[in-house]
N, C-alpha and C positions, 0 to 999 in steps of 0.2 A: 248437765245435760236430764235431757226427759227423756222416756220410755212413751211412745205411740203404739196402742195398741189403733186396728183397725187391720181393715178384710180386702183382696184386689181381688177385683175376678181378672181370671187368665182368659183368653183366648181360645182354650181347648183344658181339657183334662188333665192330671198330671195319673196316667196311668199305671207306666212303669217304673222298674227301677234304678232305669238310664234316668228318666227326667229325674227321680229326686236326689239322684247326684246329679246331674248337670246343677238344679236350682243350689244348693249346699254347697256346690265349686263357683258359681257365682257369683257368693255369698249373703244366699237366703238361707241361711242355719238361722235364725233368727223368727221362722212364717214356718208353719204347719201347714202342707198340703192340705184339703180336703176336695177331692173333685179341681172343679172349675176355680175354687175358689184358695186363697192363701190368708189364713190368718196370720197379721205382722204384729211383731213387737218388737219395734226399730228404735235401737235409739239413737237420737239428732237433738240438737241444736234446737231445731221448730220444726212443728208437722210438717212442714211442704218441703225440709230436706230429705223428712222420712219416707215423702209420698216419692218424690222424686230419686232416691236412689235405688227404694223398690222396685222403681219402673226398668232403667236400665240395670239393675242386678237379673233382672227377671227375663229382657230383650236377650246381656250376655246369654241366660238361659237356654237361648229359644222361643220365649213365651211374648205373646206382650200383655199388655196388663189392659183394658177393654173399660173398665170401670174400679169402680168402688161399692163392695154391698152399703150404701146407705142410703136408706128411704126419707128421700125428703119430699116426698110426696103422701099428706095425710089428712086425716077426716078430721069433724070436731072429736067424733070418738076418739080415734086415736091418740088426738090434741089429750082430752083429757084424761086421759086412762094414763099415758106420758107428765103428767103433771099433776096429778092422785089428785085431781080435784071431777067436781061431776061436770055433768054432758051440757044441760042449764045454767050454770054458772058461765062454759065456754059459749055455748051461743048468746049467754047473755054476752061476752065482748065483743063475739061478733057482728052484732045488730045494733051495738053501743050504747045501750041501755044498763050499763054495770060498767065500771071501773075506767081508763080513762080515755078510751076510744080513739079510732085511727086503729082497731084489729086491721089483719091482713089481708087483703080481696083476695080471693081465690084466685088458683091460674088458671080456671076453666073456666067456660062457661057453660051452662045446663044445667040441668037438676039435680047429680050427684056432684056437689063441691069437694074439692080438694085444695089444699094449701100447702105450701111450703114449710116445711117444718120449721125452714129457717129462718126464713122471713119473720117466722110468729118466735121464734127463739132473741133473735134480734130485738122482738118489739116488747119483748118481756124483759128484755136486759135495757133497753131504751124506759122504760117505766121503771125500773128499780123491784122487778118482781123474784124473789128467792123462788129458787130453781136449782131445789140441793142433791148432788149428784150426776150429774149431768156433765159433759162437757162443756168448754167455755163455750159462749157465742161464737166468735170466733173464731176457732177450731172445726165446729158443726159449720162455716160457711166456707171454712176451705176444704171443708171434705164435701160437702156441697158440690162447690165450683166444680172442683178435680173432679165427681165423678160428671158429672153433666160434660163435663169436656175429653172425656175419654172417651165415653160415649157415643158423642157427638164424632169425634174421630173418629173412630170405629165405624159408625153407621154411614160417614162423611165418605167413608174407601171403600166400601159395597155400594155403596149410590154411583161413586163414578167408574167404578168398573161397569155396574148394570149399565150406567148410559153410553160407556165408552161399545160396546155390543150395540147396543141398540144402531148407535151412529154409525158404525162398519155394516 
């Protein structure tokens, strides 16, 4: 088994002793609650299993996991910092003037470009760049996807409730 570390975002803060007790009794004794966040250190065969069981255990304790604290949207400056490279070297990748080409496109249109860190990590792995000290690209892809899905589920619930009020 592997110990996976990530941060789950809850629908509300853990404030009372009773909240802490419910989390512990639900099997979340491998987490550290901090406000709306659970810092997780969970043993599992796969990262997906660790995420799934934290969601189930949180629900059992009366909380909903509404996201993972995973920063997938990044700037070129952030990419450079995470990789220990200069801004200019990453900008040249983006411009296609250095490296293998095909650097991921920004996820938005407009003046201030944001990139998917996961897409950048996949691009790095495909082109066999060394990225020491970072989680495997597959784990990052799963964390990003799980975060987006959990946030979308939470947002859709709010949207459906608002639409129902409008329709009434």
